[in-house]
TORKOL-4160 file (C-alpha; in steps of 0.2 Angstrom, whole numbers, padded with zeros to 4 digits, m for minus):
135
<pt num="1" X="0047" Y="m0165" Z="m0144"/>
<pt num="2" X="0058" Y="m0179" Z="m0144"/>
<pt num="3" X="0065" Y="m0187" Z="m0128"/>
<pt num="4" X="0083" Y="m0182" Z="m0133"/>
<pt num="5" X="0077" Y="m0164" Z="m0135"/>
<pt num="6" X="0070" Y="m0162" Z="m0118"/>
<pt num="7" X="0084" Y="m0172" Z="m0109"/>
<pt num="8" X="0097" Y="m0162" Z="m0118"/>
<pt num="9" X="0092" Y="m0146" Z="m0108"/>
<pt num="10" X="0101" Y="m0141" Z="m0093"/>
<pt num="11" X="0094" Y="m0149" Z="m0077"/>
<pt num="12" X="0089" Y="m0131" Z="m0070"/>
<pt num="13" X="0080" Y="m0127" Z="m0086"/>
<pt num="14" X="0070" Y="m0144" Z="m0085"/>
<pt num="15" X="0066" Y="m0140" Z="m0067"/>
<pt num="16" X="0060" Y="m0123" Z="m0071"/>
<pt num="17" X="0049" Y="m0130" Z="m0086"/>
<pt num="18" X="0040" Y="m0141" Z="m0074"/>
<pt num="19" X="0040" Y="m0130" Z="m0059"/>
<pt num="20" X="0034" Y="m0114" Z="m0067"/>
<pt num="21" X="0016" Y="m0120" Z="m0071"/>
<pt num="22" X="0014" Y="m0127" Z="m0053"/>
<pt num="23" X="0020" Y="m0110" Z="m0046"/>
<pt num="24" X="0008" Y="m0100" Z="m0058"/>
<pt num="25" X="m0007" Y="m0111" Z="m0052"/>
<pt num="26" X="m0002" Y="m0109" Z="m0034"/>
<pt num="27" X="m0002" Y="m0090" Z="m0036"/>
<pt num="28" X="m0020" Y="m0092" Z="m0042"/>
<pt num="29" X="m0025" Y="m0102" Z="m0028"/>
<pt num="30" X="m0017" Y="m0090" Z="m0016"/>
<pt num="31" X="m0026" Y="m0076" Z="m0023"/>
<pt num="32" X="m0042" Y="m0085" Z="m0022"/>
<pt num="33" X="m0039" Y="m0089" Z="m0004"/>
<pt num="34" X="m0035" Y="m0071" Z="0000"/>
<pt num="35" X="m0051" Y="m0065" Z="m0008"/>
<pt num="36" X="m0060" Y="m0078" Z="0002"/>
<pt num="37" X="m0053" Y="m0072" Z="0018"/>
<pt num="38" X="m0055" Y="m0053" Z="0014"/>
<pt num="39" X="m0070" Y="m0042" Z="0015"/>
<pt num="40" X="m0071" Y="m0043" Z="m0003"/>
<pt num="41" X="m0080" Y="m0060" Z="m0001"/>
<pt num="42" X="m0094" Y="m0051" Z="0007"/>
<pt num="43" X="m0095" Y="m0038" Z="m0007"/>
<pt num="44" X="m0095" Y="m0052" Z="m0020"/>
<pt num="45" X="m0110" Y="m0060" Z="m0012"/>
<pt num="46" X="m0119" Y="m0044" Z="m0009"/>
<pt num="47" X="m0116" Y="m0040" Z="m0028"/>
<pt num="48" X="m0126" Y="m0055" Z="m0033"/>
<pt num="49" X="m0143" Y="m0053" Z="m0024"/>
<pt num="50" X="m0154" Y="m0060" Z="m0038"/>
<pt num="51" X="m0144" Y="m0074" Z="m0044"/>
<pt num="52" X="m0154" Y="m0090" Z="m0042"/>
<pt num="53" X="m0139" Y="m0102" Z="m0040"/>
<pt num="54" X="m0131" Y="m0092" Z="m0027"/>
<pt num="55" X="m0147" Y="m0091" Z="m0017"/>
<pt num="56" X="m0148" Y="m0110" Z="m0018"/>
<pt num="57" X="m0130" Y="m0113" Z="m0013"/>
<pt num="58" X="m0128" Y="m0101" Z="0002"/>
<pt num="59" X="m0139" Y="m0110" Z="0014"/>
<pt num="60" X="m0131" Y="m0127" Z="0009"/>
<pt num="61" X="m0113" Y="m0122" Z="0010"/>
<pt num="62" X="m0113" Y="m0107" Z="0021"/>
<pt num="63" X="m0100" Y="m0094" Z="0022"/>
<pt num="64" X="m0090" Y="m0098" Z="0038"/>
<pt num="65" X="m0078" Y="m0111" Z="0032"/>
<pt num="66" X="m0063" Y="m0108" Z="0020"/>
<pt num="67" X="m0068" Y="m0123" Z="0010"/>
<pt num="68" X="m0086" Y="m0116" Z="0007"/>
<pt num="69" X="m0080" Y="m0099" Z="0003"/>
<pt num="70" X="m0067" Y="m0105" Z="m0010"/>
<pt num="71" X="m0080" Y="m0116" Z="m0018"/>
<pt num="72" X="m0092" Y="m0102" Z="m0020"/>
<pt num="73" X="m0078" Y="m0091" Z="m0026"/>
<pt num="74" X="m0073" Y="m0104" Z="m0039"/>
<pt num="75" X="m0090" Y="m0106" Z="m0046"/>
<pt num="76" X="m0093" Y="m0087" Z="m0046"/>
<pt num="77" X="m0076" Y="m0085" Z="m0055"/>
<pt num="78" X="m0083" Y="m0098" Z="m0068"/>
<pt num="79" X="m0098" Y="m0087" Z="m0070"/>
<pt num="80" X="m0087" Y="m0072" Z="m0074"/>
<pt num="81" X="m0078" Y="m0082" Z="m0087"/>
<pt num="82" X="m0094" Y="m0088" Z="m0096"/>
<pt num="83" X="m0107" Y="m0075" Z="m0091"/>
<pt num="84" X="m0118" Y="m0078" Z="m0106"/>
<pt num="85" X="m0119" Y="m0097" Z="m0103"/>
<pt num="86" X="m0123" Y="m0094" Z="m0084"/>
<pt num="87" X="m0137" Y="m0082" Z="m0088"/>
<pt num="88" X="m0144" Y="m0093" Z="m0102"/>
<pt num="89" X="m0144" Y="m0108" Z="m0089"/>
<pt num="90" X="m0153" Y="m0097" Z="m0076"/>
<pt num="91" X="m0139" Y="m0098" Z="m0064"/>
<pt num="92" X="m0135" Y="m0080" Z="m0063"/>
<pt num="93" X="m0145" Y="m0064" Z="m0066"/>
<pt num="94" X="m0139" Y="m0053" Z="m0081"/>
<pt num="95" X="m0142" Y="m0037" Z="m0071"/>
<pt num="96" X="m0131" Y="m0043" Z="m0057"/>
<pt num="97" X="m0117" Y="m0048" Z="m0068"/>
<pt num="98" X="m0118" Y="m0031" Z="m0077"/>
<pt num="99" X="m0117" Y="m0022" Z="m0061"/>
<pt num="100" X="m0104" Y="m0032" Z="m0053"/>
<pt num="101" X="m0089" Y="m0022" Z="m0047"/>
<pt num="102" X="m0075" Y="m0021" Z="m0061"/>
<pt num="103" X="m0060" Y="m0023" Z="m0049"/>
<pt num="104" X="m0067" Y="m0038" Z="m0041"/>
<pt num="105" X="m0072" Y="m0045" Z="m0058"/>
<pt num="106" X="m0054" Y="m0043" Z="m0064"/>
<pt num="107" X="m0047" Y="m0051" Z="m0049"/>
<pt num="108" X="m0058" Y="m0066" Z="m0051"/>
<pt num="109" X="m0054" Y="m0068" Z="m0069"/>
<pt num="110" X="m0035" Y="m0066" Z="m0066"/>
<pt num="111" X="m0036" Y="m0080" Z="m0052"/>
<pt num="112" X="m0046" Y="m0091" Z="m0064"/>
<pt num="113" X="m0034" Y="m0089" Z="m0078"/>
<pt num="114" X="m0019" Y="m0092" Z="m0068"/>
<pt num="115" X="m0026" Y="m0108" Z="m0062"/>
<pt num="116" X="m0031" Y="m0113" Z="m0079"/>
<pt num="117" X="m0015" Y="m0109" Z="m0088"/>
<pt num="118" X="m0004" Y="m0117" Z="m0074"/>
<pt num="119" X="m0014" Y="m0133" Z="m0074"/>
<pt num="120" X="m0015" Y="m0134" Z="m0093"/>
<pt num="121" X="0004" Y="m0130" Z="m0095"/>
<pt num="122" X="0008" Y="m0144" Z="m0082"/>
<pt num="123" X="m0003" Y="m0157" Z="m0090"/>
<pt num="124" X="0003" Y="m0153" Z="m0108"/>
<pt num="125" X="0021" Y="m0153" Z="m0102"/>
<pt num="126" X="0020" Y="m0169" Z="m0093"/>
<pt num="127" X="0010" Y="m0177" Z="m0107"/>
<pt num="128" X="0023" Y="m0172" Z="m0120"/>
<pt num="129" X="0037" Y="m0178" Z="m0110"/>
<pt num="130" X="0029" Y="m0194" Z="m0105"/>
<pt num="131" X="0023" Y="m0198" Z="m0122"/>
<pt num="132" X="0039" Y="m0194" Z="m0130"/>
<pt num="133" X="0050" Y="m0206" Z="m0119"/>
<pt num="134" X="0053" Y="m0223" Z="m0125"/>
<pt num="135" X="0044" Y="m0237" Z="m0116"/>
């Protein structure tokens, strides 16, 4: 992408190109915050009784503050993205992940992918514009 190509776009289109990934990522953050505040959080924690990592993190972080709940959900979402790696490293129990509720797994995966796609799009878009502009 050359600078002339990007700057030849209509200003509204340029704004949309840079605002859309931010909006996508924020939708993912909002969904994760909603799950952290809902009773689904308790279901998620109860669905992983044999996972070593979670047993270690719960006493340290607790489950009363939003920050700790979001941290725990973020790492559990990462375990859902890469279940084989987490089982191999001994962080999660294979049986717990196999018996994890499908609708909650889907929600966690959607929130993770929304945040990943939004951040990647923003970084790639910003870098391509910044690297293509003459110094």
